C-alpha positions as CSV (number, residue, x, y, z in Angstrom):
1,M,15.0,-26.1,8.8
2,Q,17.0,-26.0,5.6
3,K,19.7,-23.3,5.8
4,N,19.9,-20.8,2.9
5,W,22.0,-17.7,2.5
6,W,19.0,-15.4,2.3
7,K,17.5,-16.5,5.6
8,E,20.3,-14.8,7.5
9,K,19.8,-11.5,5.7
10,V,17.6,-8.4,6.1
11,A,15.7,-6.9,3.2
12,Y,14.6,-3.4,2.4
13,Q,12.0,-2.2,0.0
14,I,12.6,0.9,-2.1
15,Y,9.7,2.7,-3.9
16,P,12.0,4.6,-6.3
17,K,9.6,7.4,-7.1
18,S,9.8,8.6,-3.5
19,F,13.2,7.5,-2.3
20,Y,15.8,10.1,-3.4
21,D,15.8,12.5,-6.3
22,T,19.2,13.5,-7.8
23,D,18.2,15.4,-10.9
24,G,15.7,17.9,-9.3
25,N,12.6,16.8,-11.3
26,G,10.7,15.9,-8.1
27,V,10.8,12.1,-8.7
28,G,13.3,9.7,-7.1
29,D,15.6,7.9,-9.5
30,L,18.1,5.0,-9.8
31,R,21.1,7.3,-9.1
32,G,19.4,8.2,-5.9
33,I,19.5,4.6,-4.9
34,I,23.1,4.3,-5.9
35,D,23.9,7.4,-3.7
36,K,22.2,5.9,-0.7
37,L,23.7,2.4,-0.9
38,D,26.3,3.2,1.9
39,Y,23.5,4.5,4.1
40,L,21.6,1.2,3.6
41,K,24.8,-0.8,4.3
42,E,25.4,1.1,7.5
43,L,21.8,0.3,8.6
44,G,22.6,-3.4,8.0
45,V,20.5,-4.1,4.8
46,D,21.6,-6.9,2.5
47,I,18.7,-7.4,0.0
48,I,17.1,-4.5,-1.8
49,W,13.7,-4.9,-3.4
50,I,13.0,-2.1,-5.9
51,S,9.4,-1.5,-6.9
52,P,8.9,-1.2,-10.7
53,C,11.1,1.1,-12.6
54,Y,10.4,-0.3,-16.1
55,C,8.8,1.9,-18.8
56,S,5.3,2.7,-17.8
57,P,2.5,5.3,-18.2
58,F,2.1,5.1,-14.4
59,A,-1.7,4.6,-14.3
60,D,-0.8,2.4,-11.3
61,Q,2.6,3.9,-10.4
62,G,4.7,1.6,-12.5
63,Y,2.7,-1.6,-11.9
64,D,1.5,-1.2,-15.5
65,I,4.5,-2.0,-17.5
66,S,4.8,-1.0,-21.2
67,D,8.3,-2.4,-21.8
68,Y,9.9,-5.0,-19.5
69,Y,13.3,-4.6,-21.1
70,N,13.8,-0.9,-20.5
71,I,14.0,1.6,-17.6
72,D,11.5,4.5,-17.6
73,P,13.4,7.8,-18.4
74,V,11.9,9.3,-15.2
75,F,14.2,6.9,-13.2
76,G,17.2,7.0,-15.5
77,D,18.4,4.4,-18.0
78,M,19.7,0.9,-18.3
79,A,23.3,2.1,-17.7
80,D,22.1,3.4,-14.3
81,M,20.5,0.0,-13.5
82,E,23.7,-1.8,-14.6
83,E,25.8,0.5,-12.4
84,L,23.4,-0.1,-9.5
85,L,23.9,-3.9,-9.9
86,V,27.7,-3.5,-9.9
87,E,27.8,-1.1,-6.9
88,A,25.5,-3.3,-4.9
89,K,27.6,-6.4,-5.6
90,K,30.7,-4.5,-4.4
91,R,29.0,-4.1,-1.0
92,D,27.7,-7.7,-0.9
93,M,24.2,-6.5,-1.4
94,Y,21.5,-8.2,-3.6
95,I,19.0,-6.5,-5.9
96,L,15.5,-7.8,-6.4
97,M,13.1,-6.3,-8.9
98,D,9.3,-6.4,-9.0
99,L,8.0,-9.2,-11.3
100,V,4.6,-7.9,-12.5
101,V,3.3,-10.6,-14.9
102,N,-0.3,-11.0,-14.1
103,H,-0.9,-8.0,-16.4
104,C,1.0,-5.4,-18.4
105,S,0.1,-1.9,-19.6
106,D,-2.5,-1.2,-22.3
107,E,0.4,0.7,-23.9
108,H,2.5,-2.5,-24.2
109,E,3.3,-3.5,-27.8
110,W,1.5,-6.8,-27.3
111,F,-1.8,-5.2,-26.3
112,Q,-1.6,-2.6,-29.0
113,K,-1.4,-5.4,-31.5
114,A,-4.3,-7.2,-29.8
115,L,-6.4,-4.0,-30.2
116,A,-5.6,-4.0,-33.9
117,D,-6.7,-7.6,-34.3
118,P,-8.6,-9.0,-31.2
119,T,-8.9,-12.5,-32.8
120,G,-5.3,-12.7,-34.0
121,K,-2.1,-14.0,-32.4
122,Y,-1.7,-11.2,-29.8
123,G,-5.4,-11.1,-29.0
124,K,-4.8,-14.6,-27.6
125,Y,-2.1,-13.0,-25.3
126,F,-5.0,-11.6,-23.3
127,Y,-8.6,-12.5,-22.3
128,I,-10.7,-11.0,-25.0
129,E,-14.4,-12.0,-25.4
130,E,-17.0,-11.0,-27.9
131,C,-20.2,-9.6,-26.3
132,P,-22.5,-8.5,-29.2
133,D,-25.4,-8.1,-26.8
134,G,-23.3,-6.2,-24.3
135,K,-23.7,-8.9,-21.6
136,L,-20.4,-9.2,-19.8
137,P,-18.9,-12.7,-19.5
138,C,-18.9,-12.5,-15.6
139,N,-19.8,-10.0,-12.9
140,W,-16.5,-9.9,-11.1
141,R,-15.4,-6.5,-9.6
142,S,-11.9,-5.3,-10.3
143,Y,-9.6,-4.5,-7.4
144,F,-9.9,-0.8,-8.2
145,G,-13.6,-0.8,-8.7
146,G,-16.0,-1.4,-11.6
147,P,-16.3,-4.5,-13.7
148,V,-13.3,-6.5,-14.8
149,W,-14.3,-6.1,-18.4
150,E,-13.6,-3.0,-20.6
151,R,-14.9,-2.6,-24.1
152,I,-12.5,-2.2,-27.0
153,P,-13.6,1.0,-28.6
154,G,-15.5,0.6,-31.9
155,T,-16.0,-3.2,-31.4
156,D,-18.2,-5.7,-29.6
157,Y,-15.0,-7.1,-27.9
158,Y,-14.2,-6.7,-24.2
159,Y,-10.9,-7.4,-22.5
160,F,-10.3,-8.6,-18.9
161,H,-8.5,-6.5,-16.2
162,A,-8.4,-7.6,-12.6
163,F,-6.9,-4.3,-11.7
164,H,-7.1,-0.9,-13.5
165,K,-8.5,-0.8,-17.1
166,K,-5.0,0.2,-18.2
167,Q,-3.7,-3.1,-16.9
168,P,-5.0,-5.9,-19.1
169,D,-4.5,-9.4,-17.7
170,L,-2.1,-11.6,-19.6
171,N,-3.5,-15.0,-20.6
172,W,-1.3,-17.5,-18.8
173,E,-3.2,-20.4,-20.4
174,N,-1.4,-19.5,-23.6
175,P,2.0,-21.3,-23.6
176,Q,3.5,-18.7,-25.9
177,V,2.8,-15.9,-23.3
178,R,4.5,-18.0,-20.7
179,R,7.6,-18.5,-22.9
180,E,7.8,-14.8,-23.5
181,I,7.6,-14.1,-19.8
182,Y,10.3,-16.7,-18.9
183,K,12.5,-15.3,-21.6
184,M,12.3,-11.8,-20.0
185,M,12.9,-13.1,-16.5
186,N,16.0,-15.0,-17.5
187,W,17.3,-11.9,-19.3
188,W,17.1,-9.9,-16.1
189,L,18.6,-12.8,-14.0
190,D,21.5,-13.1,-16.5
191,K,22.1,-9.4,-16.1
192,G,22.8,-9.9,-12.4
193,L,19.5,-9.7,-10.4
194,A,19.4,-11.8,-7.3
195,G,15.8,-12.5,-7.9
196,F,12.3,-11.1,-7.8
197,R,9.5,-9.9,-5.6
198,I,6.5,-11.4,-7.3
199,D,3.4,-9.3,-7.7
200,A,-0.3,-10.4,-7.5
201,I,0.7,-13.8,-8.6
202,I,-2.4,-15.8,-7.5
203,N,-4.4,-13.9,-10.0
204,I,-2.7,-15.6,-13.0
205,K,-5.1,-18.5,-12.7
206,K,-8.7,-17.8,-13.6
207,V,-11.8,-19.9,-13.2
208,L,-12.7,-20.8,-16.8
209,P,-15.1,-20.5,-18.4
210,F,-16.1,-17.2,-16.9
211,K,-19.2,-17.3,-14.7
212,D,-21.1,-15.1,-12.3
213,Y,-21.0,-15.2,-8.5
214,P,-23.7,-13.7,-6.1
215,A,-23.5,-9.9,-6.1
216,D,-22.2,-8.5,-2.8
217,R,-22.8,-4.7,-3.3
218,A,-25.5,-2.6,-4.9
219,D,-23.4,-2.3,-8.1
220,G,-24.5,-5.9,-9.0
221,L,-20.9,-7.1,-9.0
222,C,-19.0,-9.5,-6.7
223,S,-15.5,-9.5,-5.2
224,I,-12.9,-11.2,-7.4
225,Q,-11.9,-13.0,-4.2
226,H,-14.8,-15.5,-4.8
227,M,-13.1,-16.6,-8.1
228,L,-9.7,-16.9,-6.4
229,E,-11.1,-19.2,-3.7
230,E,-12.4,-21.5,-6.4
231,A,-9.5,-21.3,-8.9
232,E,-7.3,-24.4,-9.1
233,G,-4.1,-25.2,-11.0
234,V,-1.9,-22.1,-10.3
235,Q,0.9,-24.4,-9.2
236,D,1.2,-25.8,-12.6
237,F,2.2,-22.4,-13.9
238,L,4.4,-21.5,-10.9
239,Q,6.4,-24.7,-10.8
240,E,7.0,-24.4,-14.6
241,M,8.2,-20.8,-14.0
242,A,10.5,-21.9,-11.2
243,D,12.0,-24.7,-13.3
244,Q,12.5,-22.4,-16.3
245,T,13.9,-19.4,-14.4
246,F,14.4,-19.4,-10.6
247,R,16.0,-22.7,-10.0
248,P,18.7,-22.6,-12.8
249,H,19.8,-19.2,-11.4
250,A,19.4,-20.1,-7.7
251,A,17.4,-16.9,-7.4
252,F,15.7,-15.7,-4.3
253,T,12.0,-15.1,-4.7
254,V,9.3,-13.7,-2.4
255,G,5.7,-14.0,-3.4
256,E,2.8,-11.6,-2.8
257,V,0.4,-14.4,-2.1
258,F,-3.1,-13.7,-0.9
259,D,-5.8,-16.3,-0.4
260,A,-3.4,-19.3,-0.3
261,K,-5.0,-22.4,1.1
262,E,-3.1,-24.0,3.9
263,E,-2.8,-27.3,2.0
264,E,-1.0,-25.3,-0.8
265,L,1.7,-23.8,1.4
266,P,4.2,-26.6,0.9
267,E,3.9,-26.0,-2.9
268,F,4.5,-22.3,-2.3
269,I,7.3,-22.2,0.3
270,G,8.1,-25.9,1.1
271,E,11.4,-27.6,0.4
272,H,10.4,-27.9,-3.3
273,G,8.1,-24.9,-3.3
274,C,8.0,-22.5,-6.3
275,F,9.1,-19.5,-4.1
276,S,11.8,-19.0,-1.5
277,S,9.4,-17.2,0.8
278,M,6.1,-15.4,0.9
279,F,4.8,-12.3,2.8
280,D,2.7,-12.6,5.9
281,F,-0.3,-10.4,5.2
282,D,-2.5,-11.7,7.9
283,P,-2.3,-8.6,10.1
284,T,-2.9,-6.3,7.1
285,I,-6.1,-8.0,6.1
286,Y,-7.4,-8.8,9.6
287,D,-10.2,-6.2,9.5
288,A,-10.9,-6.3,5.8
289,T,-14.5,-6.3,4.7
290,E,-16.3,-6.6,1.4
291,C,-18.0,-3.3,2.1
292,G,-14.9,-1.2,1.6
293,W,-12.3,0.7,3.6
294,Y,-14.9,2.9,5.2
295,A,-16.2,-0.1,7.2
296,R,-12.8,-1.2,8.5
297,K,-12.4,-0.9,12.2
298,G,-8.7,-1.1,12.5
299,I,-6.6,-3.6,14.5
300,T,-5.9,-3.5,18.2
301,P,-2.6,-4.5,19.8
302,E,-4.2,-7.7,21.1
303,E,-5.5,-8.6,17.6
304,F,-2.1,-7.8,16.1
305,K,-0.5,-10.2,18.6
306,E,-3.0,-13.0,17.8
307,C,-2.4,-12.5,14.0
308,C,1.4,-12.8,14.3
309,F,1.3,-15.9,16.5
310,A,-1.3,-17.5,14.3
311,S,0.8,-16.9,11.2
312,Q,3.9,-18.3,12.9
313,A,2.0,-21.4,13.9
314,K,0.5,-21.9,10.4
315,Y,3.4,-21.1,8.1
316,S,6.5,-22.2,10.0
317,K,5.5,-25.9,9.6
318,Y,6.1,-25.5,5.9
319,G,8.7,-22.8,5.2
320,F,10.1,-19.4,5.9
321,L,7.9,-16.3,6.0
322,S,8.8,-12.7,5.1
323,N,7.6,-10.3,7.8
324,I,6.4,-6.8,7.1
325,I,4.5,-4.0,9.0
326,E,4.2,-1.8,5.9
327,N,4.9,-1.6,2.2
328,H,4.0,0.5,-0.8
329,D,0.4,-0.9,-0.8
330,E,-0.2,-0.3,2.9
331,P,-0.4,2.7,5.3
332,R,2.5,3.3,7.6
333,G,2.8,0.5,10.2
334,V,3.3,2.8,13.2
335,S,0.1,4.6,12.3
336,R,-1.8,1.3,11.8
337,Y,-0.5,-0.9,14.7
338,I,0.0,1.7,17.4
339,P,-3.2,3.1,19.0
340,E,-4.1,6.6,18.0
341,G,-2.5,9.2,20.3
342,E,0.2,6.7,21.6
343,C,2.6,6.8,18.6
344,D,6.0,7.9,19.8
345,E,9.6,6.6,19.7
346,R,9.1,4.1,22.5
347,S,6.0,2.5,20.9
348,K,7.7,2.5,17.5
349,K,10.7,0.7,19.0
350,L,8.4,-1.9,20.5
351,L,6.9,-2.5,17.1
352,A,10.3,-2.8,15.5
353,T,11.5,-5.2,18.2
354,V,8.7,-7.7,17.8
355,S,8.6,-7.6,14.0
356,L,12.3,-8.1,13.6
357,I,12.7,-10.9,16.1
358,L,9.7,-12.9,14.8
359,R,10.8,-16.0,12.9
360,G,11.2,-15.1,9.3
361,L,13.0,-12.7,6.9
362,P,12.3,-9.1,7.9
363,F,11.4,-6.6,5.1
364,I,11.9,-3.0,6.1
365,Y,10.1,-0.4,3.9
366,Q,11.8,2.9,3.2
367,G,11.3,5.4,6.0
368,Q,10.1,2.6,8.4
369,E,13.6,2.8,10.1
370,I,12.8,6.4,11.2
371,G,9.2,5.8,12.0
372,M,7.6,7.7,9.2
373,E,3.8,8.2,9.8
374,N,0.7,8.6,7.8
375,L,0.0,11.9,6.1
376,E,-3.3,13.5,6.9
377,F,-4.5,14.5,3.5
378,Q,-6.6,17.7,3.5
379,S,-8.5,17.1,0.3
380,I,-9.2,14.2,-2.0
381,D,-7.5,16.3,-4.7
382,E,-4.2,15.6,-2.9
383,I,-4.6,11.9,-3.5
384,N,-2.7,10.3,-6.4
385,D,-3.5,6.6,-5.7
386,I,-6.2,5.1,-7.9
387,N,-7.2,2.6,-5.2
388,T,-7.8,5.3,-2.7
389,L,-9.9,7.3,-5.2
390,D,-12.1,4.3,-5.8
391,E,-12.5,3.6,-2.0
392,Y,-13.5,7.3,-1.5
393,Q,-16.2,6.9,-4.1
394,V,-17.3,3.6,-2.4
395,A,-17.6,5.5,0.9
396,L,-19.7,8.3,-0.7
397,D,-22.0,5.7,-2.4
398,A,-22.5,4.2,1.1
399,G,-23.8,7.5,2.3
400,L,-20.8,9.0,4.0
401,S,-20.3,12.8,3.8
402,P,-17.2,13.9,1.8
403,E,-15.5,14.8,5.1
404,D,-16.1,11.3,6.6
405,A,-15.3,9.6,3.4
406,L,-11.9,11.4,3.2
407,H,-11.2,10.5,6.9
408,S,-12.0,6.8,6.2
409,V,-9.6,6.6,3.2
410,N,-6.9,8.6,5.0
411,R,-6.3,5.7,7.4
412,F,-5.6,3.1,4.7
413,S,-4.5,5.1,1.6
414,R,-1.5,3.7,-0.2
415,D,-0.2,7.2,-0.6
416,N,0.6,7.3,3.1
417,A,3.6,5.0,2.3
418,R,4.5,6.9,-0.9
419,T,5.2,10.3,0.5
420,P,8.9,11.2,0.0
421,V,11.5,9.8,2.4
422,Q,12.4,12.4,5.0
423,W,16.2,12.7,4.8
424,D,16.7,15.9,6.7
425,D,14.9,19.1,7.8
426,S,15.8,21.2,4.7
427,P,13.1,22.1,2.2
428,N,11.2,19.1,0.8
429,A,12.9,17.0,3.5
430,G,16.1,16.8,1.5
431,F,14.3,14.5,-1.0
432,T,14.5,16.8,-4.0
433,Q,15.7,20.3,-5.1
434,G,12.5,20.5,-7.2
435,T,8.8,20.1,-6.5
436,P,8.1,16.6,-5.1
437,W,5.6,14.6,-7.1
438,L,3.6,13.9,-3.8
439,R,3.4,16.2,-0.8
440,V,6.0,15.7,1.9
441,N,4.7,14.9,5.3
442,P,5.1,18.2,7.3
443,N,6.4,16.3,10.3
444,Y,9.8,15.9,8.5
445,K,11.1,18.8,10.6
446,T,11.2,16.4,13.6
447,I,11.2,13.0,11.9
448,N,14.1,12.7,9.5
449,V,17.2,10.5,8.9
450,A,19.8,13.2,9.7
451,E,18.5,13.9,13.1
452,Q,18.2,10.2,14.0
453,L,21.7,9.4,12.7
454,Q,23.1,11.9,15.2
455,R,21.1,10.7,18.2
456,E,22.3,7.4,19.6
457,D,18.9,6.6,21.3
458,S,16.9,7.1,18.1
459,L,14.6,4.7,16.4
460,W,17.1,4.4,13.5
461,H,19.8,3.2,15.8
462,H,17.3,0.8,17.4
463,Y,16.7,-0.8,14.0
464,R,20.4,-0.9,13.4
465,K,20.9,-2.8,16.7
466,L,18.1,-5.2,16.0
467,I,19.6,-6.0,12.5
468,A,23.1,-6.4,14.1
469,L,21.6,-8.7,16.7
470,R,20.1,-11.0,13.9
471,K,23.6,-11.3,12.5
472,D,25.6,-11.6,15.7
473,P,27.2,-15.1,15.8
474,S,26.2,-15.3,19.5
475,Y,22.5,-15.1,18.6
476,A,22.0,-15.6,14.9
477,E,21.3,-19.3,15.1
478,T,18.5,-18.8,17.6
479,I,16.9,-15.7,15.9
480,V,17.1,-17.0,12.4
481,Y,16.5,-20.7,12.7
482,G,15.2,-21.2,16.2
483,D,11.6,-22.1,17.2
484,L,9.1,-19.5,18.3
485,K,6.9,-20.3,21.3
486,P,4.4,-17.7,22.6
487,I,4.0,-17.3,26.4
488,W,1.5,-15.5,28.6
489,E,-0.9,-15.2,25.7
490,E,-3.8,-14.7,28.1
491,K,-2.3,-11.4,29.3
492,K,-3.9,-8.5,27.4
493,N,-1.6,-6.3,25.4
494,L,1.4,-8.3,26.3
495,M,3.3,-9.8,23.3
496,A,5.8,-12.3,24.6
497,F,7.6,-15.2,23.0
498,Y,10.6,-17.4,23.3
499,R,13.1,-17.9,20.5
500,K,14.7,-21.3,21.1
501,S,17.6,-23.1,19.5
502,K,19.4,-26.3,20.7
503,E,21.9,-24.3,22.8
504,Q,20.1,-21.0,23.6
505,T,16.8,-19.5,24.7
506,L,15.8,-15.8,24.2
507,L,12.7,-14.2,25.7
508,V,11.1,-11.3,24.0
509,V,8.6,-9.4,26.2
510,A,6.7,-6.4,24.9
511,N,4.2,-4.4,26.9
512,Y,1.9,-3.3,24.1
513,Q,0.1,-0.5,26.0
514,K,0.8,2.8,27.8
515,E,0.1,1.5,31.2
516,P,2.8,-0.5,33.2
517,Q,2.4,-4.2,33.3
518,S,4.3,-7.0,35.2
519,V,5.0,-10.7,34.6
520,T,6.6,-13.4,36.6
521,L,9.5,-15.0,34.8
522,E,9.6,-18.8,34.6
523,Q,13.4,-18.8,35.2
524,V,16.2,-16.4,36.0
525,Y,17.5,-14.5,33.0
526,K,21.2,-14.4,32.3
527,K,21.5,-11.1,30.3
528,V,19.6,-8.1,28.9
529,V,20.3,-8.4,25.2
530,L,18.2,-5.3,24.1
531,N,15.9,-2.9,25.8
532,N,14.1,0.2,24.4
533,Y,14.3,1.8,27.8
534,V,17.5,2.7,29.7
535,N,16.6,0.5,32.7
536,L,14.8,-2.7,33.4
537,N,12.8,-3.0,36.7
538,T,12.9,-6.4,38.3
539,K,12.0,-7.7,41.7
540,D,12.9,-11.3,42.5
541,S,11.4,-13.1,39.5
542,E,8.9,-10.3,38.7
543,L,9.6,-8.3,35.5
544,C,8.0,-4.8,35.8
545,L,7.5,-3.2,32.3
546,E,6.8,0.4,31.7
547,G,4.4,1.5,29.0
548,Y,5.5,0.2,25.6
549,Q,8.7,-1.3,27.0
550,A,10.1,-4.1,24.9
551,V,13.0,-6.2,26.1
552,I,15.0,-9.2,24.8
553,L,16.5,-11.4,27.5
554,E,18.9,-14.3,27.3
555,M,17.7,-17.0,29.7
């Protein structure tokens, strides 16, 4: 395994709108990130990924960019961003920004010029098709519902949008578009960014000419996934991007890559891959269905274990994964991967232990370190996320009652991860002096940073110990670069694996259930490295684990 500086680090995602507000307008800002850098340093964070803070009308919460070269005033200004880069560097921390280049905003200057002249220069920056008879070029369904085609008012022209209608797709087949994108990326890298998290990047390659696929719902449309499975040639674009931007700057890049074929993995994350790493989404899509969120059954501890081990076996042959249990597009990990009614600090510590000691680069999402949970929305009117609103309508169309439809989207809503960070037990969880843009989870009185900082046995301190363990010279070689070998896979709700280097073997054993469970060790252990309980019960070679006990042993 090739050694790189970033493999020995720990990353943390910030969704700036909900992180920390310093000016009282109810929205987090860049100064809030600057103010909390020391907090993140104390936790052990090295790399900070910031979700989009460019200028945007926020149809999709900043993932619809109207100006790539400026900061939206709601977050501050470019001077704030430049100060953040300087302050991070002082602390040996690295800043990543979101690279959203599959699409832009319909308010971007390029698209406004395309609207004025659909057949002109800027019309070719997008996918614009003339449909005089109203028949759409294809029947693909956008990620947020409805057809991927939207009519340009007053014309017979339609433009393509894989996501929201206010997010027109950029035409990557046009070399001039690619040159403009690379110019912008290099501008940011020259400014001091360490690299990018790359959004929805598989979507930049379309199957052309456009064509229909068999409909999979009553709306007569089909999932866009069918097109992605057939599309070929995305690596031509990505390798060009890497050559023009990433490689000259030695940038760190992590791709949001869905639907990658195994034979393509070396091209994504191999020694000469276009990205440094890519996220492991296998557990997040395990129970996905074309029907919609309402039909998802959730994932059990046993299925989570199987997903993690399968990912490790598949990806580790080619490169280095980035591991997550949550992000801005997913519900809270503890609410998703811990069975209902069993979510407490011990089970949260178990989930933290297995996720941070898996092979790969751990990404912690804001609030994960204190175990923030899903918010039970009382009304669809409380929902801000466009994806959730679409899935609610899908559930209604499938015959669910409004109450059942709300319950079905509550479990998976992206707004679960976007509620403000719970800093303390003061009003609005210490996030803002104003009115928060999204409702604060009422459990902030008991789940908050201030309380956990003061309590040595808290989840926050458990995360800090896990991060410190990854960096401890006594264990770093094994945890970062060592092999991963599952053990006792046949035992239900037991997630156990070795991490092995040439000189050392660590054993991680996690009893992923509330009932006690025992295993017989293959050899005597030398030391208890970390334990989410005070004690460890052993009898001869038998290891007796309490409910949700997770332990790391040096063998």
